[in-house]
C-alpha positions in Angstrom: 82.8 83.7 111.3 83.3 80.3 109.7 81.5 80.8 106.4 83.1 82.1 103.3 83.8 85.8 103.5 82.2 87.5 100.5 84.0 90.6 99.3 83.2 93.6 97.0 86.3 95.2 95.5 86.1 98.8 94.3 88.8 99.9 91.8 89.8 97.5 89.0 93.1 99.3 88.3 96.7 98.4 89.1 96.2 98.0 92.8 92.8 96.4 92.6 94.4 93.7 90.5 97.1 93.2 93.0 94.5 92.5 95.6 92.6 90.1 93.4 95.8 88.2 92.7 96.5 88.0 96.5 93.0 86.9 97.4 93.2 84.0 95.0 95.7 82.4 97.5 93.5 82.9 100.6 91.0 80.1 101.5 87.5 81.0 102.6 87.4 84.3 100.8 85.5 85.1 97.6 85.3 88.3 95.6 81.7 88.5 94.4 81.4 92.1 93.2 83.7 94.4 91.3 83.2 98.1 91.0 85.0 100.6 88.7 84.3 103.6 86.6 84.8 102.0 83.2 82.1 99.3 82.8 83.7 97.5 79.9 87.1 97.2 81.5 85.5 96.2 84.8 83.6 93.4 83.0 86.9 92.2 81.4 88.6 92.0 84.8 85.6 90.4 86.4 85.5 87.7 83.7 89.2 87.0 84.2 88.7 86.5 88.0 85.3 84.8 87.9 83.4 87.7 89.6 79.7 87.6 88.9 78.5 91.1 89.8 79.9 94.3 88.2 78.9 97.9 88.6 80.1 101.5 88.3 78.6 102.5 91.6 79.7 101.4 95.0 76.2 101.7 96.4 75.0 98.8 94.1 77.5 96.5 95.8 76.8 97.8 99.3 73.1 96.9 98.7 74.0 93.2 98.3 73.2 91.5 101.6 75.7 88.7 101.0 78.7 91.2 100.9 80.5 91.0 104.2 83.5 93.2 103.5 84.7 95.8 101.0 88.2 96.6 99.8 88.6 100.1 98.4 91.3 100.7 95.7 89.7 104.0 94.5 91.1 107.5 94.1 92.5 109.1 97.3 89.9 111.8 97.4 87.1 109.2 97.8 88.7 107.1 100.6 87.1 108.7 103.6 83.6 109.1 102.3 83.5 105.6 100.8 85.0 104.0 104.0 82.2 105.6 106.0 79.6 104.5 103.5 80.8 100.9 103.7 80.5 100.9 107.5 77.2 102.6 107.5 76.0 99.7 105.2 77.2 97.2 107.8 80.3 96.1 105.9 83.8 95.7 107.2 86.2 97.8 105.1 89.9 97.9 104.1 90.8 101.1 102.3 94.1 101.4 100.4 96.6 104.0 101.6 96.0 106.8 102.4 93.0 106.7 104.8 92.0 110.2 103.7 93.4 113.3 102.1 92.8 115.4 105.3 93.0 115.0 109.0 89.3 115.8 109.3 88.4 112.9 106.9 90.7 110.5 108.8 89.0 111.4 112.1 85.5 110.9 110.7 86.5 107.4 109.5 87.9 106.6 112.9 84.8 107.9 114.7 82.5 105.8 112.4 84.6 102.7 113.1 84.3 103.3 116.9 80.6 103.8 116.6 79.9 100.7 114.4 82.6 98.3 115.9 83.3 97.0 112.4 86.8 96.1 111.2 88.2 99.1 109.5 91.8 98.8 108.2 94.1 100.9 106.1 96.5 99.5 103.6 99.8 100.5 105.2 101.5 97.7 103.3 105.0 98.3 104.6 103.9 96.8 108.0 103.3 93.5 106.1 106.2 93.3 103.7 108.4 90.4 104.8 111.5 92.6 104.7 110.0 95.1 107.2 108.5 92.3 109.3 112.0 90.8 109.6 113.3 94.1 111.0 110.3 94.5 113.3 110.9 91.0 114.7 114.6 91.9 115.4 113.5 95.0 117.2 110.8 93.1 119.2 113.5 90.5 120.2 115.7 93.3 121.5 118.4 92.5 118.9 118.2 95.8 117.0 117.2 99.4 117.6 116.8 102.1 115.0 119.1 105.1 115.2 118.1 106.5 111.8 116.0 105.6 108.8 116.9 107.0 105.4 114.1 106.6 102.8 113.9 107.4 99.2 110.5 107.4 97.4 111.2 108.0 93.7 108.9 107.9 90.7 108.9 109.4 87.2 105.4 110.8 86.8 105.5 114.1 85.0 102.2 113.1 83.5 99.2 111.7 85.4 99.7 108.0 85.0 99.2 105.0 87.2 101.6 102.1 87.9 100.4 100.4 84.7 101.1 103.5 82.6 97.4 104.2 82.2 96.0 107.7 82.5 94.6 108.5 85.9 91.3 110.3 86.6 92.7 111.8 89.8 96.0 113.3 90.9 98.4 111.5 93.2 100.1 113.3 96.1 103.6 112.9 97.6 102.6 114.0 101.1 99.1 112.4 101.6 99.9 109.2 99.8 103.6 108.3 99.5 104.9 110.0 102.6 102.1 108.2 104.6 103.9 104.9 104.1 107.1 106.1 105.7 105.6 108.3 108.4 103.5 105.3 109.7 106.3 102.8 109.3 108.9 104.9 111.1 106.7 105.2 114.2 105.6 101.6 114.0 109.1 100.2 113.8 110.4 102.5 116.5 107.5 101.7 118.8 107.6 105.4 119.6 105.4 108.4 118.5 106.7 111.1 116.2 107.3 114.2 118.2 109.0 116.5 115.6 108.4 116.8 111.9 109.6 119.2 109.3 109.0 119.5 105.5 110.1 121.5 102.5 108.9 121.1 98.9 109.9 122.0 95.5 108.1 124.0 92.7 104.4 123.3 92.1 103.7 121.5 88.8 101.8 124.0 86.5 99.3 121.4 85.3 99.1 118.8 88.1 99.0 121.5 90.8 101.2 119.4 93.2 104.8 119.6 94.4 106.9 117.2 92.4 109.7 117.0 95.0 109.6 117.0 98.8 111.9 116.4 101.8 110.7 115.4 105.3 112.5 115.1 108.6 111.0 113.1 111.5 112.1 112.5 115.1 110.5 109.9 117.4 110.1 110.3 121.2 112.8 107.6 121.7 115.4 109.8 119.8 115.4 107.9 116.5 115.4 110.1 113.4 114.2 109.7 109.8 115.0 111.5 106.6 112.6 111.0 103.7 113.2 112.2 100.1 110.3 112.0 97.6 110.1 112.8 93.9 107.9 112.5 90.9 110.8 113.8 88.8 113.3 110.9 89.2 114.1 109.1 86.0 115.0 105.8 87.6 115.5 103.7 89.6 111.9 103.8 90.7 110.2 102.7 93.9 110.8 103.2 97.6 114.1 102.2 99.3 114.5 102.0 103.0 117.9 102.0 104.9 117.6 101.1 108.6 120.7 102.3 110.5 120.8 100.7 113.9 122.9 100.0 117.0 123.8 96.5 115.8 123.2 96.3 112.0 122.2 98.1 108.9 119.3 96.8 106.8 118.2 97.9 103.3 114.7 97.0 102.4 113.4 97.1 98.8 109.7 96.1 99.0 109.7 92.4 99.9 113.5 92.0 99.6 116.0 92.7 102.4 119.8 93.2 102.4 122.4 94.0 104.9 124.6 97.1 104.7 127.1 95.2 102.5 124.3 94.4 99.9 124.2 90.7 101.0 120.7 89.4 100.6 118.9 88.2 103.8 116.5 85.3 103.4 113.0 86.5 104.5 111.1 83.7 102.8 110.2 82.1 106.2 109.1 85.3 107.9 105.4 84.8 106.9 103.2 82.5 104.8 103.8 84.5 101.7 106.3 86.9 100.1 103.5 89.1 98.8 102.9 92.1 101.1 99.5 92.8 99.6 98.4 89.2 100.2 99.6 89.3 103.8 97.8 92.6 104.3 94.6 91.0 103.0 95.1 87.9 105.2 95.3 90.1 108.3 92.0 91.9 107.3 90.1 88.6 106.8 91.6 87.1 110.0 90.5 90.1 112.0 87.0 89.7 110.7 86.9 86.0 111.5 88.4 86.5 115.0 86.3 89.6 115.9 89.3 91.7 116.6 91.0 94.9 115.3 93.7 94.3 112.8 97.3 95.4 112.5 97.1 98.7 110.6 93.6 99.4 111.9 92.2 102.9 111.4 92.8 103.6 115.1 96.5 102.5 114.9 97.3 104.6 111.8 95.5 107.7 112.8 98.6 109.4 114.4 100.2 109.2 110.9 97.6 111.5 109.5 98.0 114.0 112.4 101.7 114.2 111.4 100.8 114.6 107.7 98.3 117.4 108.6 101.0 119.2 110.7 103.4 118.9 107.8 100.8 120.3 105.4 100.2 123.3 107.6 104.0 124.0 107.6 104.1 123.8 103.8 101.1 126.1 103.4 102.7 128.6 105.8 
């Protein structure tokens, strides 16, 4: 595909805007349709980014013949159904993490991708952050092997707000959303499947109906282990912080920044063409479409993550 890739983006909230900012830096790609539930706010965002078509219904954008691909930044509970709808309409699709909120949903998306042969990618952004790419390259070069990952995913969300401090129309989830980042990244970095997983959770929030604190242990087939702590109760610092403990070094990754164990910053500016993990994720999506191949973080590649999340959910229910 040599022509401009024309994109519909669903979800004009915090993450949708991150994608719009990233796509501005990618040649040969144009967002031509924007979908979100609040029409007036959607029109405001569309005007800012020069997007001509707006709607509150994904089906309206899928009906546009000129749309080649869709990026879904919609509530978690819609991901599987909308991803399938996009592929059924003949559109390539990138869906933000998580792929689904159940194993059944994830399997249905994977089956639809296999049936249609379209590019279907899930936004496991940690695979693309320059900090984690640097570690991945060290592992691939045989210079570093993970012994343990220690990960903290901490937010302060005792009310249902998004990253911009705006009220959400849906409820976030520590297991099916935030744990998915680390479960996938751990197996990806180790190059080894997860063979053991355990989880415990704290009290269920009386209004939100979700656990606000959770602890997960993972073990890969190659012997590496991972400890993941998650909380919506933590009053700062906020975000996800990764400590890689290996046989030759220790690395601390904070989104796109990387430090050694002595808190000395490592220059990762030359790892890829951008320091923006979302932009790099989008670049891979569009490159896969042009090259007729499956992308890094394809639905098929990330499916084992959702099997692990399912197994952990069954433990917690028991």
